[in-house]
Structure formats: C-alpha cells, structure tokens
N, C-alpha and C positions, 0 to 999 in steps of 0.2 A: 629688181631682184627676181631671180628665176623662181618658179614654183618649187623646183627641187630643193634649192637652197633654203627657201622659206620653210618648207616642210621639215628639213633637217634641223633648222634652228628651233622650231616649235617642239620637236621631239627631244632635242637636247635640253631645252629649258624644262620640259616636263620631267625628264630623267633626273635633272639636277635637284629638283625639289621633292622628288618621291622618296619616301623612306626606303632604306636598303632592303628591308624584309617585305616590302609591298610592291616591288617592281613588276609591272605587267610584262607579258611575253614580248610585246612589240617594242619594248625598250631595252631588252637584254643585250642586244648587239652593241648598244652604247655603254651600258653600265658594266658589262664584262670586260671592257677595254682596260688594259693596264694603265694605271694612273688616274682612272676616272674617279675612284673613291677619294683619292687625295685631293683632286680638284674640287669635288663636291664638298668635302669637309672644309676646305680652305674658304670657299664661298660662304658657307653657312657660318663659319667662325667669324668671318668678316662682318656679317650682319649682326651676330651676337655682340661683337666688340663695339659696333656702332651704337646699338641699343644701350649698352652699358655706359658708353660715353655720353649719350643723349639723355639718360635718365639717372643722374647721379644720386638724387634724393631717394628714389625708389631702391636703388642698389644698396644704399646705406641702411635703409630700413629692413630689408629682407636678407641681406647677405649675398655674397657672390655666388655660392652654389645654387641657392634657390633662384636667384635672378637669371643665371645663365641657362638653367633648365627651362624656365618659363620663356626666356627669349628664344631658345632654340625652337620651341613649339610655335611661337609667333612667327619666326622667320620662315618656317616652312609653310605656314598658312598664308602669310602676307609677304612675298618676296619684294625686294625693292623695285620701284618703277621709275626711279630717278638715280642717275649715276652719282649724285652728291649724297654720300652716306650721312653727312651732317644733318640732312633733313629726313632721314629714314626714321620710321616709327610713328607716323601720325596716328595710326590705329592702335597703338600699344595701350593707351589709357582705356579704350573700349574693350580691348582684349582682356585686360586685368579685371575690368568690371564684371565680366562673365566667366572668369577663370576660377574653377571650383577650388583649387588649393588656396586661393586668396579670399575665400568666403569669410574667414575669421579676421580679415584685415579690410574692413569696409571702407577705410580711408585711403587705401592704396591707389585706387583709380584717380581720386582727386589729387593726390600728391603727384601722380604721373601727369595729370593734366597741367599742373603748374610747371613741371619740368618741360613739357611740350611748349607751353607759353613762352618759356625762356628762349627756346630754340627759335620759335617763330618771331619773337621780338628781335633776336640777334640778327636774323637774316632778312628782316623786313626792309622795304624800300626806305631810302633816306628822305627826310623832309625836315625843314626847320620847324621847331616847336612854336606854337602860338605864344607870343610874349604876353605876360600878365598885364602889361600896359595897354594891350590892344583893346580890351573891353573898357578900360577907363576912358579911352578916346571916343567910344561910341556914344551917341546921344542917349540919355537916360530913358527917354520915351520909347526908344526903339530896341532896348535890350531884350525885351521879351520875344521879339521877332527874329533875333539872331539864331542861326543854325551853326552849332559848333561841330566841326568835323574831327572825329578821333584821329590821332596820329597813326600812320600805317604800322608803327611798331607797338602800339598800345594793345594790351590784352588784359582782360579782367573777368572775374567770375565770383559768384557768391555760392558758398557751400553751406547748405542748411544743416544745422545741428552737429556740425563737425568742425574742429579747429584745424582745417586743412592748411591754412596759411602758416600757422605756427609750426605745425609738423614739417611742412616743406622747408620753411626758413631754417629750422634747426638742422635739417639734414642736407642742405646744400653744402658744397665744398667750402665756401667762404662764410662761415657762421659769424654773425655780427659779434663783435667783441663784447664780452660781459654776459652773453646769453648762455645759460647753463642748460644743456640738453636734458638734465635730470629734473629740472623744475616741473612741478605738477601742472597738468593741463586742465583748463576749464573746458569741459566738453560742450561747447556752444558753437553756433554758426559763425563763420568768418568769411570775409571776402579778401581778394587780392587784386592789385593792379601792377602790371609790369609794363615798363616803358623803356625807351632808349633815347633820351633827349640829347645826349652829347657823345654818342659812340659806344657807351657802355650800358648794358642792361641794368636797370635798377628796379627795385620793387618796394611796395608799401602796402600796408593794410588798407582795406576799403570796406565800408559798411554796406548794408543791404541797400540803403537809399542811394549811395554813390554808384553801385552797380546798376540799379534801375535807371539812374540819370544817364549813365553812359550808354546803356541799351537804347534809350530814347534818342540820344544824340546820333548813334550809329544808324538808327532808323530814319534819320533826316527830320526829326521833329524840332521845332523851335524851342528856344530856351524856356519859355513860359510853360510849355507842355512837358518838357523834360523835368522841370522843377516839380510840376504836379505829379509826375510819375515817381519821383524820389520821395515825395511826402506821402503818396498813397502806399508806398512800400514800407516807409519808415517815418512815422508821424513826427518823431522828434529830430529829424534830420536837420542839421544846421546848414542851410544852403550857402550862406556866405563863407563859412569855414570850408565847406566842400569845394566850392569854386576855387578858392585860394589854393587848396591842396592839389586839385587837379591841374591847375595852371602851373604851379611850381613843379609838379611831376612831369610836365611835358606831355600831357594826355591828349592835347589837341594840336592840329596843324593849321587850322584856319577857322575863321568865323565869317559868315556871310548873312545878309538879310534873307528872310524867308523868301523863297523863289517868287520873283516878280520880273517883268521885262527889263527893269533897270536895277536889279539887285547889285549890291556892292560887296566886295570881299575884304576882310580885315586880316592883317598878318602881324 
C-alpha cells in the first residue's frame, strides 16, 4: 500500500468519526465533499443498529431513544475494528458503567454484560460438551486430580448485591413462559451461566460458589482445588448438585488428569 493511499485512508477514517461541529481544518477538504455527511451518517447508524441488535435487554430497559443516543456516543468513541457487526460492542458494558446518564441505573452495565455473554456464546468455537457419564467412568481415587476444561461457549459471572440475572432474563426477547416482568425483585446478588451445548445459547442461574468453581477450572486448577474455591466462596455450596447442573448445562468440553507426563483426557 502506498504512503499516499495509507495517509488518505487514515484521514478519511478520522473524518468519518469526527463530530460535524468539531472538524479540524486539515479534514475539511473531505467533510465538505457532497455526500460525505450522508455516508458518515449511514456508517454511524449501522453501528447504532448493530448495538441495538446486540444488546436487546438493555434496549428494553431504557427505551429506544435513550439507547440510540447512548449508542451514538459509544460508536464515535469506539468504532468497529471487525467487519462482523454481530460482534461489535465488546466495550459497551464498560461504557455504560461510566456513562453519567446511567448513574441512576447501576444494574445496566451488568445486564449489558450478559447480553454480551450471549453474543460471545453464540459465536464461540464448536466443541462437544463433556458427557455427564465421563466423570462416572473415572477412578474415584483420581477424581480430585481431574482438570475440567470449560466449554469454549461457556460464560459466567457473579453480580454482588444485584439481581442482574433476573433483570436480564426478564428483558431478553424470549422471556420464559409464565415469568411476569412485573413480579417484585429481591435485591440480592445473582450469578448466571450461559452455554451453547447443542447449537442454541441457553442460560441458567448460578450461585456464587458455582462461579468460583468455574473460575478455578478456567485457571487450570484440579477438581479438588476448584471445590475448595467454591466452598470458600459459599460455605453451603452443594458440590454434588453443582457438578450435576454444570454437566447437564454443557459447561465443560473435556476432563484430564492434572498435568503429568502421561496424563489422560476424558470426553
């Protein structure tokens, strides 16, 4: 690529994302061109539309006018770096966390984070989920040394003191049948697990111990230490019930013995 062409492209990109009333003199030869404003508005609108599609629960909570105004500011601050607008908006939860007009909505960034988890789970790499029977086949004396690898599509988080999972679940497009969005909320901490075991993204509630357990697994710790982490975070965590729920949800893709020269992998 020639230096001249590269320079033009850099200037064009800068002009594209500069507010119309803040265009510096060195870009006016571009912004004054007939049709440039139309092109700029089309690009920005495309980003706003992508954010609106990628964050449906946030949209439903704040309304379209509020959302699109916030999305326009974010789009100008964080233009796309990937041509796939399906994955655009990774920084939007963080943007909302520091967005002054959202100060009265302290749960909004958490809801946005779960919307983002849905997208990440949806586009994650394919992998077979670890069958619940895999652990049953492992020698009992070696269970504590197994390292469970989270599935590439698994996403989880614990939200202290906020019912983020319930808020998010109620405001996704496909609200579970029988759930009344007007039901009173218990303002307590909640966790969530999103997975994609068979092609479709599914979600379930997850307690603090479960999130700590998965964090330990993701860090490569063996099952015994992951269990210790779960109990340290939540003393009443039922480890047997937790393991059953995680395996049924497709949270893992493999189990292997703690790294040794001859470690084996279970599927």
